C-alpha positions in Angstrom: -4.6 -1.4 39.3 -4.8 -3.0 35.9 -2.6 -2.1 33.0 -4.3 0.0 30.3 -5.3 -2.0 27.2 -6.2 1.0 25.1 -4.7 0.6 21.6 -1.7 2.8 20.8 -2.0 5.3 18.0 0.3 5.2 15.0 2.4 8.2 14.1 3.0 9.2 10.5 5.1 12.0 9.1 4.3 13.6 5.7 6.9 15.6 3.9 5.4 18.2 1.5 6.2 21.1 -0.8 3.3 23.6 -0.7 3.5 24.2 -4.5 2.9 20.5 -5.5 -0.7 19.9 -6.3 -0.3 16.1 -5.9 1.1 16.5 -2.4 -1.9 18.7 -1.6 -4.2 15.9 -2.7 -2.3 13.5 -0.6 -2.4 15.8 2.5 -6.2 16.1 2.2 -6.5 12.3 2.0 -4.2 11.9 5.0 -6.4 14.3 7.0 -9.3 12.0 6.2 -7.3 9.0 7.4 -6.7 10.6 10.7 -10.5 10.6 11.2 -11.0 6.9 10.5 -7.8 5.3 11.8 -5.8 5.6 15.0 -3.2 7.9 13.4 -1.5 11.2 14.3 0.4 13.0 11.5 3.4 15.2 11.8 3.9 17.7 8.9 7.4 18.4 7.6 8.8 20.2 4.5 10.7 18.9 1.6 11.5 20.9 -1.5 11.0 20.4 -5.2 13.6 23.2 -5.8 16.2 21.3 -3.8 15.2 17.9 -5.4 15.7 19.2 -8.9 19.0 21.2 -8.4 21.4 20.4 -11.2 18.9 18.6 -13.3 18.2 19.5 -17.0 14.7 20.8 -17.1 12.5 22.8 -19.5 12.6 26.5 -19.0 9.0 26.8 -17.7 9.5 24.2 -15.0 12.8 25.7 -14.0 11.2 29.1 -13.6 8.5 27.6 -11.4 11.1 25.9 -9.2 13.1 29.2 -8.9 9.9 30.8 -7.5 9.1 27.9 -5.3 11.8 28.4 -2.7 9.7 31.1 -1.1 7.0 29.1 0.8 9.2 26.3 2.1 11.8 28.8 3.3 9.0 30.7 5.0 7.7 27.6 6.8 11.2 26.8 8.1 11.8 30.4 9.1 8.6 30.5 11.1 9.0 27.2 12.9 12.7 26.3 13.2 13.1 27.7 16.7 9.8 26.5 18.1 9.3 23.4 20.3 8.4 20.5 17.9 4.7 20.3 19.0 4.2 24.0 18.3 6.2 23.8 15.1 4.1 21.0 13.8 0.9 22.9 14.4 2.2 26.0 12.7 3.7 24.1 9.7 0.2 22.6 9.1 -1.5 26.0 9.5 0.9 27.6 7.0 0.6 24.7 4.6 -3.2 24.9 4.7 -3.3 28.6 4.2 -0.7 28.6 1.4 -2.2 25.6 -0.3 -5.7 27.1 -0.3 -4.4 30.1 -2.2 -2.1 28.2 -4.5 -4.4 25.3 -5.4 -8.0 26.0 -4.4 -7.9 29.6 -5.4 -6.0 28.8 -8.6 -3.3 31.4 -8.0 -0.5 28.9 -8.8 3.1 29.8 -8.3 3.1 33.2 -10.1 2.1 35.1 -7.0 3.9 33.2 -4.2 5.3 36.3 -2.5 1.9 37.9 -2.3 0.3 34.7 -1.1 3.0 34.4 1.6 2.4 37.9 2.7 -1.3 37.2 3.1 -0.6 34.0 5.1 1.8 35.8 7.4 -0.8 38.5 8.1 -3.6 36.0 8.4 -1.8 33.9 11.0 -0.3 36.9 12.9 3.3 35.9 12.1 6.4 38.1 12.2 6.4 40.1 8.9 10.2 39.5 8.8 9.4 36.0 7.6 8.6 37.5 4.2 12.1 38.9 3.9 13.8 35.8 5.2 11.9 33.7 2.5 13.7 35.7 -0.2 17.2 34.8 1.2 19.2 31.6 1.8 19.3 32.2 5.5 17.3 29.0 6.5 18.5 26.9 3.6 20.6 24.6 5.8 17.6 23.7 7.9 15.4 23.3 4.8 17.9 21.0 3.2 18.2 19.0 6.3 14.4 18.4 6.4 14.4 17.5 2.7 17.3 15.1 3.2 15.5 13.3 6.0 12.7 12.5 3.5 15.2 11.4 0.8 17.1 9.2 3.3 13.8 7.4 4.0 12.9 6.5 0.5 15.9 7.0 -1.8 16.6 9.4 -4.7 14.1 8.4 -7.4 11.0 10.1 -5.8 9.3 13.4 -5.4 6.9 14.9 -3.0 5.0 13.7 -0.9 6.9 11.2 1.2 5.1 9.5 4.1 6.8 7.6 6.9 5.0 5.4 9.4 6.0 2.5 11.7 9.6 2.3 10.4 8.5 2.2 6.7 8.3 5.0 4.2 7.0 5.5 0.7 6.4 8.2 -2.0 2.8 9.1 -2.6 0.2 8.0 -3.0 -0.6 10.0 -6.1 -4.4 10.1 -6.1 -7.3 12.2 -7.3 -9.8 13.0 -6.0 -8.8 12.5 -2.4 -10.7 9.5 -1.0 -12.9 10.3 2.0 -14.2 8.4 5.0 -13.7 4.7 5.1 -12.4 4.8 1.5 -9.5 6.9 2.7 -8.9 4.4 5.5 -8.8 1.4 3.1 -6.3 3.2 0.9 -4.2 3.8 3.9 -4.3 0.2 4.9 -3.3 -0.8 1.5 -0.4 1.6 1.3 1.0 0.5 4.6 0.6 -3.1 3.6 2.5 -2.9 0.3 5.1 -0.5 1.6 5.8 -2.9 4.5 6.2 -5.9 2.3 9.9 -6.9 2.1 11.2 -6.4 -1.5 8.3 -4.2 -2.6 9.3 -1.2 -4.6 6.8 0.2 -7.1 3.2 0.1 -8.2 2.3 2.6 -10.9 0.1 3.5 -13.8 0.0 6.5 -16.2 -1.9 9.5 -14.8 -4.8 10.4 -17.1 -6.5 13.1 -14.8 -5.5 16.4 -13.3 -5.8 17.0 -9.5 -9.4 17.4 -8.5 -9.6 19.8 -5.6 -13.3 19.6 -5.1 
């Protein structure tokens, strides 16, 4: 009996906040990468609300962050007691359903409680999740997931964070999301530069809004 020579698949983990449009773009790109590279993705939450605690922000952004606890708390509440494989599947389903409403349908963060209630009903989840999302009940678990992302890349980042093969990076921030082999090439480049010892940053000014098409 000969030893299998089948190539092993890489595993990546993406940390997201459902309200962030740039994380949504990155997640759609990463889904494309899964189709053209030997890659499996785990989906985990981080929180812009946690990230920006104690920071001096303009009133509009602070109001948005105050609303944005709802979806991340709900995802944690729905998945925290599940086996990891099941939890990962449900986190992604909830992210897709929330993101579709927030970003693709253009409902933003003004109607997060209603969006969540629709997602809970759509996915057949326990309606009690809606109530838990309005409390601090799961905040310890949420903060722990968020901190895992921060521990991987440091403090001077936002969402998304991606970890693969013992390296991690913030981003990429890209619009529109590359598809097919273009998505694969961007992945190859991100892994290459992030895995280069001493590499920290590559950036230019954004001059476009997220293109969800």
